[in-house]
C-alpha positions in Angstrom: 138.4 3.4 -81.4 140.8 1.8 -83.8 143.4 -0.9 -83.7 146.1 1.7 -84.7 145.4 3.7 -81.5 145.9 0.7 -79.2 148.3 -1.7 -80.8 151.8 -2.3 -79.5 154.4 -1.0 -81.9 157.6 -1.8 -80.0 157.6 -5.3 -81.4 159.7 -8.3 -80.7 159.9 -10.5 -83.8 161.8 -13.6 -84.8 162.8 -15.1 -88.2 162.0 -18.6 -89.4 165.5 -19.9 -88.6 165.2 -18.9 -84.9 165.4 -21.9 -82.7 162.4 -22.8 -80.6 164.7 -22.7 -77.6 165.4 -19.0 -78.4 161.7 -18.3 -79.0 160.8 -19.9 -75.6 163.5 -17.8 -73.9 162.2 -14.6 -75.4 158.6 -15.3 -74.4 159.5 -16.2 -70.9 161.8 -13.2 -70.5 159.4 -10.6 -71.9 156.3 -12.4 -70.5 154.5 -12.5 -73.8 152.6 -15.3 -75.6 153.0 -14.4 -79.3 156.0 -13.8 -81.5 155.4 -12.6 -85.1 157.8 -14.2 -87.6 159.3 -11.9 -90.3 161.9 -12.1 -93.0 163.9 -9.5 -91.0 162.5 -6.7 -93.0 159.1 -6.4 -91.5 157.4 -8.7 -94.0 155.1 -11.0 -92.0 155.8 -14.7 -92.6 154.0 -16.3 -89.7 153.4 -16.3 -86.0 154.4 -18.5 -83.1 152.4 -18.8 -79.9 153.1 -20.1 -76.4 150.8 -23.0 -77.3 152.8 -23.9 -80.4 155.9 -24.1 -78.2 154.2 -26.2 -75.6 153.0 -28.6 -78.2 156.4 -28.8 -79.8 157.9 -29.8 -76.4 155.1 -32.3 -75.6 154.8 -34.1 -78.9 158.0 -36.3 -78.7 158.2 -36.3 -74.9 156.5 -39.6 -74.2 158.8 -41.7 -76.5 162.2 -40.1 -76.0 164.7 -39.8 -73.2 165.6 -36.4 -71.9 168.9 -36.5 -73.9 167.1 -37.6 -77.1 164.4 -34.9 -76.5 166.9 -32.2 -76.1 168.7 -33.3 -79.3 165.5 -33.3 -81.3 164.3 -29.9 -80.0 167.7 -28.4 -80.8 167.2 -29.3 -84.4 163.8 -27.6 -84.6 163.4 -24.0 -85.6 160.4 -21.7 -85.7 159.7 -22.5 -89.4 158.8 -26.0 -88.3 156.0 -24.9 -85.9 154.8 -21.5 -86.9 151.3 -20.7 -88.2 151.8 -19.5 -91.8 148.3 -18.5 -92.7 148.1 -15.6 -90.2 144.9 -13.7 -89.5 145.8 -10.1 -89.4 144.4 -6.6 -88.7 145.0 -3.2 -90.2 145.5 0.0 -88.2 142.2 1.4 -89.4 140.2 -1.6 -88.3 137.9 -0.7 -85.4 138.4 -2.3 -82.0 135.1 -4.2 -82.0 135.9 -5.9 -85.3 139.3 -7.0 -84.0 137.7 -8.4 -80.9 135.1 -10.3 -82.9 137.8 -11.8 -85.2 139.8 -13.0 -82.2 136.7 -14.4 -80.5 135.4 -16.2 -83.5 138.9 -17.5 -84.5 139.8 -18.4 -80.9 143.1 -16.6 -81.1 144.8 -14.3 -78.6 146.4 -11.8 -80.9 146.3 -10.1 -84.3 149.5 -8.9 -86.1 148.8 -5.5 -87.6 149.9 -5.0 -91.2 149.9 -1.9 -93.3 151.1 -1.8 -97.0 152.4 -5.4 -96.6 154.6 -4.6 -93.6 154.2 -5.5 -89.9 153.5 -2.4 -87.9 152.2 -3.7 -84.6 150.3 -6.3 -82.8 147.1 -6.2 -80.7 146.2 -8.9 -78.1 143.3 -9.8 -75.9 145.1 -8.0 -73.0 145.1 -4.8 -75.1 141.4 -5.2 -75.7 140.7 -5.7 -72.0 142.6 -2.5 -71.3 140.4 -0.7 -73.8 137.3 -2.1 -72.2 138.3 -1.1 -68.7 139.2 2.4 -69.9 135.9 2.7 -71.7 134.0 1.7 -68.6 135.8 4.4 -66.6 136.7 1.9 -63.9 138.4 3.6 -61.0 138.5 3.6 -57.2 136.7 7.0 -57.0 133.7 6.0 -59.1 130.7 3.7 -58.8 128.2 2.3 -61.3 124.4 2.1 -61.4 122.2 0.3 -63.9 118.8 1.1 -65.4 116.7 -1.4 -67.3 115.0 0.6 -70.0 112.8 0.1 -73.1 114.6 0.4 -76.4 113.2 3.8 -77.5 114.6 7.0 -79.0 115.6 9.6 -76.5 116.1 7.4 -73.5 119.9 8.2 -73.2 119.2 11.9 -73.8 116.7 11.9 -71.0 119.1 10.4 -68.5 121.8 12.7 -69.6 119.5 15.7 -69.2 118.7 14.7 -65.6 122.4 14.4 -64.7 123.3 17.6 -66.4 120.6 19.5 -64.5 122.0 18.1 -61.3 125.5 19.0 -62.5 126.6 15.4 -62.2 129.3 14.3 -64.6 128.8 10.9 -66.2 132.2 9.1 -66.3 131.1 6.5 -68.7 128.0 5.0 -70.4 127.5 1.4 -71.5 124.3 0.2 -73.2 123.9 -3.6 -73.4 120.8 -5.7 -74.4 119.3 -7.6 -71.5 119.6 -11.3 -72.3 116.2 -13.0 -72.5 114.2 -9.8 -72.7 113.4 -8.4 -76.1 113.7 -4.6 -76.5 115.0 -4.1 -73.0 118.5 -2.7 -72.5 120.8 -2.2 -69.5 121.8 1.4 -69.4 124.9 1.4 -67.2 126.3 4.7 -65.8 129.4 5.3 -63.9 129.7 8.5 -61.8 132.0 9.8 -59.1 131.5 8.1 -55.7 130.7 11.4 -53.9 127.7 12.0 -56.1 126.6 8.4 -56.5 123.7 8.5 -54.0 122.4 11.8 -55.3 122.5 10.5 -58.9 120.6 7.3 -57.9 118.0 9.4 -56.0 117.4 11.7 -58.9 116.8 8.9 -61.3 114.5 7.1 -58.9 112.5 10.3 -58.4 112.2 10.6 -62.2 110.6 7.1 -62.4 113.6 5.0 -63.2 114.2 1.7 -61.2 117.8 1.9 -60.3 120.0 -1.2 -59.7 123.1 -0.5 -57.6 123.9 -4.1 -56.7 123.5 -7.6 -58.1 120.0 -9.1 -57.7 119.0 -12.5 -58.9 115.4 -11.6 -59.8 115.1 -8.7 -62.2 111.4 -8.7 -62.4 110.8 -5.8 -60.0 113.2 -3.7 -62.1 111.8 -4.4 -65.6 110.2 -1.4 -67.3 
């Protein structure tokens, strides 16, 4: 999965001379938290966030009257508050790299640039949608977990058991089990109507199947 497949391309942008009142109005109306700043020709110059606007409103608020505050804010435009050194992504960046950059940089969006021009934006909301889609979450499916040793062929073995039973796996997620070296959570999602049969088949084949949260994982460790 790549950023270019999941980024938003129907962009709302502003220019440096846009007033912060206008930027606030656009964010509120479209329910967004980030506005890329361009020169009007798709060349990225900065970005303004909801946090930037809140800080601009708050900074003089304690020392000025309402009338004075309104006057000061009317004189401010986006150029005064935007972040100029923008962290960006490219369409061919993979999703996990984009997620890591946002996490490490503590930011909520990455403008996407190609050949020096702004072509999209990807946000933490977009990444959450990717995650939920990847997990196959739906009302007609359920998940089960296996705690397994990190060894070659484990996923193939589970897949073979499901294939033999003609059970379709909706999604697979493999995550290291925190605090347990070389043990992984193998998380399967299958249709609700075959869930019990899938769990029984795996148990009969020697796997310890988790279908609900348990505090003590000791009985389920391989």
